[in-house]
GUFI-191219 format. One record per residue (C-alpha): residue in three letters; x, y, z. Coordinates in nm, 2 decimals, always signed. Example, Ala and Ser with C-alpha at 12.3 -4.5 7.8 and 13.67 -1.06 7.14 Angstrom:
# GUFI-191219
<doza = ALA	x = +1.23	y = -0.45	z = +0.78>
<doza = SER	x = +1.37	y = -0.11	z = +0.71>
This chain:
# GUFI-191219
<doza = MET	x = +0.00	y = +0.00	z = +0.00>
<doza = THR	x = +0.14	y = +0.34	z = -0.10>
<doza = PRO	x = +0.08	y = +0.61	z = +0.16>
<doza = HIS	x = -0.10	y = +0.93	z = +0.04>
<doza = ILE	x = +0.07	y = +1.25	z = +0.15>
<doza = ILE	x = -0.16	y = +1.54	z = +0.08>
<doza = GLY	x = -0.10	y = +1.91	z = +0.09>
<doza = GLY	x = -0.33	y = +2.21	z = +0.03>
<doza = ALA	x = -0.64	y = +2.14	z = +0.24>
<doza = GLN	x = -0.84	y = +2.46	z = +0.27>
<doza = PRO	x = -0.94	y = +2.60	z = +0.61>
<doza = HIS	x = -1.32	y = +2.60	z = +0.66>
<doza = SER	x = -1.34	y = +2.85	z = +0.94>
<doza = ALA	x = -1.08	y = +3.13	z = +0.99>
<doza = GLY	x = -1.01	y = +3.38	z = +1.26>
<doza = ARG	x = -1.00	y = +3.13	z = +1.55>
<doza = PRO	x = -0.77	y = +3.29	z = +1.81>
<doza = GLU	x = -0.74	y = +2.96	z = +2.00>
<doza = CYS	x = -0.57	y = +2.79	z = +1.71>
<doza = THR	x = -0.20	y = +2.71	z = +1.73>
<doza = ARG	x = +0.04	y = +2.86	z = +1.48>
<doza = ARG	x = +0.35	y = +2.65	z = +1.42>
<doza = PRO	x = +0.69	y = +2.81	z = +1.41>
<doza = ALA	x = +0.81	y = +2.91	z = +1.06>
<doza = GLY	x = +0.93	y = +2.62	z = +0.86>
<doza = ARG	x = +0.75	y = +2.35	z = +1.05>
<doza = SER	x = +0.45	y = +2.18	z = +0.88>
<doza = THR	x = +0.16	y = +2.03	z = +1.07>
<doza = LEU	x = +0.08	y = +1.67	z = +1.01>
<doza = VAL	x = -0.29	y = +1.57	z = +1.03>
<doza = ILE	x = -0.42	y = +1.21	z = +1.00>
<doza = ALA	x = -0.76	y = +1.23	z = +0.83>
<doza = ASP	x = -0.96	y = +0.92	z = +0.93>
<doza = SER	x = -1.30	y = +0.87	z = +0.75>
<doza = GLY	x = -1.34	y = +0.51	z = +0.88>
<doza = ALA	x = -1.30	y = +0.36	z = +0.54>
<doza = MET	x = -0.97	y = +0.54	z = +0.45>
<doza = VAL	x = -0.69	y = +0.71	z = +0.64>
<doza = GLU	x = -0.47	y = +0.97	z = +0.48>
<doza = LEU	x = -0.19	y = +1.19	z = +0.60>
<doza = LEU	x = -0.24	y = +1.57	z = +0.53>
<doza = VAL	x = +0.04	y = +1.82	z = +0.55>
<doza = PHE	x = -0.06	y = +2.18	z = +0.65>
<doza = PRO	x = +0.20	y = +2.45	z = +0.57>
<doza = SER	x = +0.38	y = +2.62	z = +0.85>
<doza = GLY	x = +0.20	y = +2.92	z = +0.99>
<doza = GLU	x = -0.15	y = +2.77	z = +0.92>
<doza = PRO	x = -0.36	y = +2.78	z = +1.24>
<doza = VAL	x = -0.45	y = +2.42	z = +1.32>
<doza = ASP	x = -0.57	y = +2.30	z = +1.66>
<doza = ARG	x = -0.86	y = +2.09	z = +1.81>
<doza = GLY	x = -1.19	y = +2.21	z = +1.67>
<doza = THR	x = -1.03	y = +2.36	z = +1.35>
<doza = GLN	x = -1.24	y = +2.27	z = +1.04>
<doza = PHE	x = -1.11	y = +2.24	z = +0.69>
<doza = HIS	x = -1.25	y = +2.14	z = +0.35>
<doza = TYR	x = -1.09	y = +1.84	z = +0.18>
<doza = ARG	x = -1.23	y = +1.60	z = -0.09>
<doza = GLY	x = -1.57	y = +1.76	z = -0.09>
<doza = THR	x = -1.61	y = +1.71	z = +0.29>
<doza = ILE	x = -1.57	y = +1.94	z = +0.59>
<doza = TRP	x = -1.33	y = +1.78	z = +0.84>
<doza = GLU	x = -1.27	y = +1.87	z = +1.20>
<doza = ILE	x = -0.95	y = +1.83	z = +1.41>
<doza = THR	x = -1.06	y = +1.61	z = +1.70>
<doza = GLY	x = -0.74	y = +1.57	z = +1.90>
<doza = LYS	x = -0.37	y = +1.50	z = +1.90>
<doza = ARG	x = -0.17	y = +1.18	z = +1.94>
<doza = ASP	x = +0.12	y = +1.14	z = +2.18>
<doza = SER	x = +0.35	y = +1.18	z = +1.87>
<doza = GLY	x = +0.21	y = +1.54	z = +1.82>
<doza = ILE	x = +0.03	y = +1.44	z = +1.50>
<doza = MET	x = -0.33	y = +1.58	z = +1.49>
<doza = MET	x = -0.63	y = +1.36	z = +1.42>
<doza = ALA	x = -0.93	y = +1.47	z = +1.20>
<doza = GLU	x = -1.27	y = +1.31	z = +1.12>
<doza = PRO	x = -1.55	y = +1.42	z = +0.89>
<doza = SER	x = -1.75	y = +1.69	z = +1.06>
<doza = ARG	x = -2.08	y = +1.57	z = +1.21>
<doza = HIS	x = -2.27	y = +1.89	z = +1.12>
């Protein structure tokens, strides 16, 4: 199985002051888990990403639901 590494997911809601901005040069890794498929998304440095952040990817709105011990964020399709 070849892993899918995806860049360019678009933020769904902007202006969230509680979102974390990564230091310049450090990308944020997010595991997008739909239940049927799991993909690794790469958000550019400086992109605000934290629990509750929503983004649009593959025609679906996703939400960051948490962070693993490794620091990689987890996302699932939004329920609303």
